[in-house]
C-alpha positions as CSV (number, residue, x, y, z in Angstrom):
1,X,-16.7,16.6,-4.3
2,X,-15.3,14.5,-7.1
3,X,-15.4,10.7,-6.9
4,X,-13.2,8.6,-9.1
5,X,-14.7,5.2,-10.0
6,X,-12.3,2.6,-11.2
7,X,-12.3,-1.2,-11.2
8,X,-10.8,-1.5,-7.8
9,X,-13.4,0.6,-6.1
10,X,-16.3,-1.1,-7.9
11,X,-14.9,-4.6,-7.0
12,X,-14.4,-3.4,-3.4
13,X,-18.0,-2.2,-3.2
14,X,-19.3,-5.5,-4.6
15,X,-17.2,-7.4,-2.1
16,X,-18.5,-5.3,0.8
17,X,-22.1,-5.8,-0.3
18,X,-21.6,-9.6,-0.7
19,X,-20.0,-10.0,2.7
20,X,-22.7,-7.8,4.4
21,X,-25.4,-9.9,2.7
22,X,-23.9,-13.2,3.9
23,X,-23.5,-12.0,7.5
24,X,-27.0,-10.5,7.6
25,X,-28.7,-13.6,6.1
26,X,-26.8,-15.8,8.6
27,X,-28.0,-13.7,11.5
28,X,-31.6,-13.8,10.1
29,X,-31.5,-17.6,9.6
30,X,-29.6,-18.7,12.7
31,X,-30.5,-16.2,15.3
32,X,-33.9,-15.0,14.0
33,X,-32.9,-11.3,13.9
34,X,-35.1,-8.8,12.1
35,X,-33.8,-7.6,8.7
36,X,-33.1,-4.1,9.9
37,X,-31.0,-5.3,12.9
38,X,-29.2,-8.0,11.0
39,X,-28.2,-5.7,8.1
40,X,-27.2,-2.9,10.4
41,X,-24.8,-5.1,12.3
42,X,-23.6,-6.8,9.2
43,X,-22.7,-3.6,7.4
44,X,-21.1,-2.2,10.6
45,X,-18.9,-5.3,11.0
46,X,-18.0,-5.5,7.3
47,X,-17.1,-1.8,7.2
48,X,-14.9,-2.0,10.3
49,X,-13.0,-5.0,9.0
50,X,-12.5,-3.2,5.6
51,X,-11.2,-0.1,7.3
52,X,-8.8,-2.2,9.4
53,X,-7.5,-4.1,6.4
54,X,-7.1,-0.8,4.4
55,X,-5.2,0.8,7.3
56,X,-2.9,-2.2,7.5
57,X,-2.3,-2.1,3.8
58,X,-1.5,1.7,3.9
59,X,1.0,1.1,6.7
60,X,2.6,-1.7,4.7
61,X,2.7,0.5,1.6
62,X,4.3,3.3,3.5
63,X,7.0,0.9,4.8
64,X,7.6,-0.4,1.3
65,X,7.9,3.1,0.0
66,X,10.3,4.0,2.9
67,X,12.5,1.0,2.2
68,X,12.5,1.8,-1.6
69,X,13.4,5.4,-0.8
70,X,16.2,4.3,1.5
71,X,17.5,2.0,-1.2
72,X,17.4,4.8,-3.8
73,X,19.2,7.1,-1.5
74,X,22.0,4.6,-0.8
75,X,22.4,4.0,-4.5
76,X,22.6,7.7,-5.1
77,X,25.3,8.1,-2.4
78,X,27.3,5.2,-4.0
79,X,27.2,6.9,-7.4
80,X,28.2,10.3,-5.9
81,X,31.1,8.6,-4.0
82,X,32.3,7.0,-7.3
83,X,32.1,10.4,-9.0
84,X,34.2,12.0,-6.2
85,X,36.7,9.2,-6.4
86,X,37.1,9.6,-10.2
87,X,37.3,13.4,-9.8
88,X,39.9,13.4,-7.0
89,X,41.7,10.2,-8.1
90,X,42.6,7.3,-5.8
91,X,46.1,6.8,-4.4
92,X,48.2,4.9,-6.9
93,X,45.8,5.5,-9.8
94,X,46.2,8.3,-12.1
95,X,43.1,9.9,-13.6
96,X,44.9,12.0,-16.2
97,X,45.4,10.1,-19.4
98,X,47.8,11.5,-22.0
99,X,46.1,13.1,-24.9
100,X,47.4,12.9,-28.4
């Protein structure tokens, strides 16, 4: 298995670790949880939230791509329609110019 490391992934890992640390330390300080229990719950919560956010982002990206694809398709259809009109000629407009 090949893993690509880029700035986004490293930043995401650091963010997950920081959020897990904050939640775990809060549980330890406020509720007197053991370290193992606090970090277990904190990492679970942070990971679930991260997965939910990533899922929402993927859905939004797919919608953006779908809208962009639809826009490209409409533009392509307009260009093809203009080509057909030029080729066939419109009523009252002649396409054939006299050549010298």
